[in-house]
N, C-alpha and C positions, 0 to 999 in steps of 0.2 A: 547643562552637561554638553560637552563637545564630543563629536564622534571620535573614538579612539581605536576601533577595530573594524577592519574592512573584510568582508567576505565576498569572494567571487563566486557567483552562481551560474553554472552552465544551464541555459534554458533551451530545452529541446521540445518544441511544440508538437512536431510530428504531423500526423495525417488526420483527415476527417474533422471531427470537432476538437481535436487536440489544440489547434491554435486559439480557438474561441475560449475554451475553459482555462487555458494557460494565461491568456490575456486577463481574464477575470482574477485569477490568483495573483498576478503581478500588481493589478490595481489595488487589491486588498493589502498586499504586502507594503506597497508604497504608502498607503494610508496608515498602516500600523507602525511603520518604522519611520518616524518623523526625524526632524533635524536634531532633536535633543535625545534620541534614543540611546546614545552611547555606542552605537555601531552603525555601519552602513552596508548595504547590499549593492553589489555591482553585477549587472547582468551581461552575459555574453550569449547571444542567440546563435544556436547551431542547427544546421540542417541535416536531418536524417529521416529515414522511414521508407515506406513502400513507394510513395510518390517520387522520392529521391532516386530510388533504385530504378523505377520505370523511366525516369527522365535522364538519368546520368549513368546508369549501370552500376551504381554503388549505393547501398542502403546506408552506409556510414563509412566515410573515408577514414583513413588512419589519422589524418590531421584532426578531424572532428573527434575521434576517440581520444587522442592525446590531450586535446583541449578540455574535454569532459573529465578526463582523469586528473588533470591538474587543478580543477576547480575545487572549492571547499565543499560544494554540494551540487547535486544535479536535480533540477526541477523539470519534470517530464510530463508531456501531455498525453498523447496516445499515438501508437504507431501500428500500421498494418491496414491493408485494404483487401477485402475478400476477393476481388477480381484481379489482384496483382500477386502472383505466386511464383515460387521457384519451379524449376523443371520437375522436381519430385512431388509437386502438389502442395507443399507447405507454404504458409504465408511468410512474408518478410517481417522479421521481428528483431530489430536491433536491440530492443530492451533485454532480450535474452542474452545477446552477445555481451552487453554491459554487465549483466549479472555474473556471467562466467568469467570474463576477463578481469573484472575488478574484485572478484571474490565476495560478492554481495550475497552471503549465504542465508541471511535471516530476512524473510519476507514478512513484515509486520503488518497485520490487517486488523485495525480496530473495528469493532462492531458495537455501536452504542445507540440506544433509542433516545431520540430527542423529543421533547414536548412540542407538539405541533407537527411532528413528522408523521409518516405513514405508520399504521399499526395493523399489520396483516393478521396478527394473532388475536383471537377473541379474549383470551385470558388477560385480565388486567395486569398480571405480573410481567407482561410484555414490556411495560414501561420501565422495568428494572434491568433490561438487557444491557450489559456492559462487559464485554469480553474482548479478548484479542486472540486471533489465530496467528501463530508464528509458523510460516511455511518455509521449509528448507528450499532454497532457490537455486542451487548450483549443481545438484546431482539427482539422486532418485531416478525415476523413470525418465526425467528430462535429460539425463546424461546421454540418452540415445539420440538426442536431436542431431540430425545430419549423419547418423551412423547406423540407422536401421537398415535392414536388408529385406528384399523381396526376391524369393527364389522361384524362377520358372512361372511366375504369376500364380503360384500355388500357396506359398508359405511366406508370411511376413514376420519378422522378429525385431523386437526392441528389448533392450536389456536394462534392468534396474541396477543402479550402483549406489551402495551405502558405504561410506568410509567412517572410520572411528574419528579421525581428526575433525571432519566437518560436524559430525554428530556432537562431539564434545563441545565445540564452540557454540553450536545451535542450542543445545540444552542449557549450557551456562548462561547464554543470553536470555533464554526464556525464564530461568529462575531469577535472574537479576531483574527482569521486567516485572515479574510477579512480586518481588520484594518492594520495588518502587510503587507499584499499584497498592500494595498492602498499607503503605504509609498514608495513602489517600483514601482508605476505606475498602480496598480490594480484599478478596477472600484469601489471598496468600496460597493459591493452589495452581499447580501446573499439571495438565492432563496430557499424557502421551497418547496420541492417536495412531494406531497401527493396524496391521493384520497379521500379528505374530503367531496366531494359531494356524496359519497356512504357509507363510513364506519364511524361508530362512533369513532373508534380508531383513524382514520386519522383526523377527525374533532377535536379531543382532541389534537393530534399532532400539528395541525395548531394553535389552541388556545394558547398552551404553547409557540409556536414560536413567535406569536404576542406579548405575554407578555414580553418575553425576548428581543425582538427587541426594545421595548420601552426603555430598559436600555442601548441601544447602538445607540444614536441618530445620530452619525456621519456616520453610515453605513445604506445604503438603504435596506429595506426588500422587498422581492418580493415573489410571489406565482406562482406555476405551478402545474397542475395535471400531474401525472406521465406519462400518455399516450401522452399528449401534449409535455412534456419535452423530451420524446424519439424522437418525431417528430422534435422538434427544435434543438436537439443535432446534427441531421443530416442536418437540413435546415439552421441553423445559430448558430453554436456552439460558434463562436467568441463573441457572445453577453453575454455569461455567465461568471461569476466570481467564486463565491463559491456557490455550490449547496449542500443542506443538505437533507437527505432522510432516511426513515426507512430501516432496514437491508436488506430485500429482494429487495426492489426497488433500493437501492444503489448498491447492488451486480450486478443487471442486467444493470443499467445505466452506471456503471463504465466500464464494458466490452464493451458496445456499444461505449463509448467515446474513449476507447483505440484504437478501430479500426480506428478512425479518424486520429490518429497520427502514425500509423504503426503497430498496433497490440499489443498482450499481452507481447511480448518481449520488448516493450517500456513502460510498465505500472508498475511503482513502487508503493508501498503502505506502509502505517504505521498504526498500531493499537495502539492507544495512550489512556492511562488512566491518573488518577491523580498522580499515583506513578510509573507506569511501562510503557514500550513501546516496541513493537515488530515491526521489519522492514522486509518486505518480498515482493518479486515480486508478482504481482497479478495473474500471470500465474500459471498453474498447474504443475504437475511433468512430463508430456509429455514422458511417458515411451517408446513411439514409436521411439523417437530419442535419448534416453539415451545412453551414451557411444559412440556416433558417433562423438562427438566434434563439432556439428553444432549449438548447442543452443545459442541463443542470450543472452549475459550476461548483456546487458545495463540496463534492469530494475533493476536487483540486484545491479549493481554498483551504480545506482541512489539511491537505498535504503540505501546503505552505506553512501551516501552524506546526505540523510534525517536524518539518525541516528546521524551523527556528528552535524547537525544543531540542533537537539532536545537536544543532550547533552550540546551543547553550551548554549542554552536558559535555560535549567533546572539547570545547575551548574555554570552559568555565566563564561564560558570559551570561550572567543571570538576566540581563536585559533582553536577551533573545527569548528566553523562556517566558518572560513577562509579555512580550509582544505576541508570542504564540498563544498564550492564555487569553489575551484580549481578543484575538481572532476567533478562538473557539467560543468565547462568551458572546461575541457579536452574532455568530452563526446561530447559536442556541436561542438568543433573544429574537432574532428575525423570525424564526420558525414558531417559537412559543407565542409571540405576540401577533402573529399573522401579518407581519409587515410585507412579506413576500412569500409566495408558494410556487415552487417550480412546477412545470407542466407534468413531469413524471410523478409528482406527488398529488396530482389531481387539481393543481392550480392553473392559473392563467399567466404567470409571470415568466418571462424569458430570461436568457442569460444576463442581459444588461440590467434588467430590473432587479434581479436577485443580487447581483454584484453591487449595485448602487445601494440597496438596502443594507447589506453587510457593511459597506464603507460608512454609511450614515450612522449605523449602530455602534461603530467603533468608538465614537466620541463619548459614549456613556461609560466606557470602561477604561478611561485614561487613568 
């Protein structure tokens, strides 16, 4: 088969370990997408992040933004450095600007236990953890980013924003995701996570959820207060399927859930809108281990697989989905068979060794 579809990928490695784990993902992509794949990926490397702001005064130039916007997808490493901050004390985070400006309202965070991975829970049902947290990514409490106020060094205020338009798109995307998962053995359930017993904004969030649930009768709707959801993610995470939450709640819960399957090095994510999508590991830039070659690249490698799956669905290119499936299968085999074990999972293998093991494993899933 000759290549007949070209996708341009904006690659934004960023800060800290971002360049290291991004290079790992690109190596795996190159191995998975061979000459006979039926499509090709063309990479454009773009500079943005905290180091860029420190060195040039711009975290992401308008030219870089436009190039990322014009790409078919964005593959992102990690951005931000704890010692590089704006005057108001907040960190440099161009990834948030991309979410807002590109309308990437659905933050998709898969949480899946893999054989050979870490098992923090003593209950053997921990092996059955397979859920997705969908985090609204453009409003909620994060709508106050850059707009919060501090009055006379006495009172600080940030404002929660919940809109019907964004909620409807978010909930519809969550129900569609649950329907796709149901065809693959998923539970066919979407759980709305909120604090509607206290806040008017959250009661509105739940009201819109219930309205959209009625449009998806084949999927079971459920409700959970966020504090109880945090408890049950530790107590019985295997009972969840798709969970949908406001921006801040989703941010917190997705990190908690990642700890159940091995930590942030095992936590891929995607920020998806109606026209654009960005794929990044949920972990930060980890400058304390940058350059040491010990960062776990698995989350970023899984992001690459998520990107291929999204390209397949958006452009009707099944070969993309097949390449993504092969990457996921190779990662699972590497861990299950003990071919490599990253340091953050208690092993002795660094970034390069884990990447090489995944590349080698790809051959078995052709």
